[in-house]
N, C-alpha and C positions, 0 to 999 in steps of 0.2 A: 527634934522630929522635923520631917519635911514640911515646909510651908510655902505656898504659892499665893500671892496676894495681887489680884488684878485691880487696876484703876484706869480712869480715863474715859469711861463710857459716858453717854449722854444723849440728848435729843439734838439732831442736826437735820437741816434741810437737804433734799436731794441735791447732789453735786458738791456737797460740803465735805469736810475732812475731820478726822479724829485721830488721835494717837493714843493707843492703849499701851499700858505698861504692866509688867508682871514681875514683882520682886520675889526672888527665891531665897530660901534659907534652909539650913538643916542638912545640906549635902554640898558636895564639891561641884558647884555650878558649871565650871569650865570643862568638866569631863563629859557632860551629857547634852545630847540634842534636846531641843525644846520645840514644842508645837503650840499653835493656837487652833482652837476648835470653836464652833458656834452652834447654837441651837435656836432655831426659829420656833415660834409658837406652833404646837401641833406637829412638829417634825422631829426627826432624829438628829442627834448631834453629829456634825460633820467636820472633817478636817479642813482647815483654812490654809495653814502654812506651817512649814517645818524648817528649822535651821539647825545645821550641824553644830557640834560643840565649839568649833573654832570660828564659826560664822562663814566659812568658805563655801558651804553648800546650802542652797535654799530650794524649796519646792512649794508650789502653790496649787490650790484648786483652780480648775479652769475658769470658774465663775469670778475669780478675783485677780487673775493674772493681768498685769499692767496697771492695776489700780492700788493694790496693797503691797506693802514691803515689810518683811520681817527682818529684824536686826537684833543684835544683842551686845551687851557691855559686860564682859566677864570680870571687870573690876567692881562694877556696881551690882553684880549678880541680878541683872535685869534683862528681860527680853521685851522687845517692843513690837507693835504692829501699827504701822502708819497706814491709814485708810483714806484714800482720796477718791474723788468722784463717786461718792456714796450713793447707793440706790435704795429704794424702799425694801427690796428683797434682801438687803444686808442686815435688816433688823433682826435682832436676836440677843441672846446672852452669849458673851464671848468668854471662853475659858482658856487658861494656859494649862499645859500638861507636860509631865515628865515621866519617862519610864526608867526606873532604877532597878536593875536586875529583873526580878519577876514581879515587881510591884508597879502600879500606875498611880500617880498622884495628880490631883486636880486642884485648881483654885476654886474660890467660891463664885467666880464669874463677875462680869461687869456688863450692864445692860446697854445696848446700843439701839436707838430708835431713829429711823430715817423717815421723816415725814414732813410734808409742807403744811 
């Protein structure tokens, strides 16, 4: 079955960095685009970044452009989110997501807290 397992979250001061990882299994990872979403307390889940199956195409939310970088390793079946210059408004639970045919799969999420 499809599994997505995120890791790398934590507490960081404003201006700091974190790298999130999402290890995928149960499907042919190199065939599918992958996305990172986040959900802040009391807010709806929002798209942060997307990467094509081969890594050649990426797209970012305006709020993270120039600060976050999405990448993938199709040998390790892993998608990453490098987050730099973190702000308090980046706080939330970060999820990776994949759409396979008509189904959407989510990981369990990893908590990111940006606070001094």
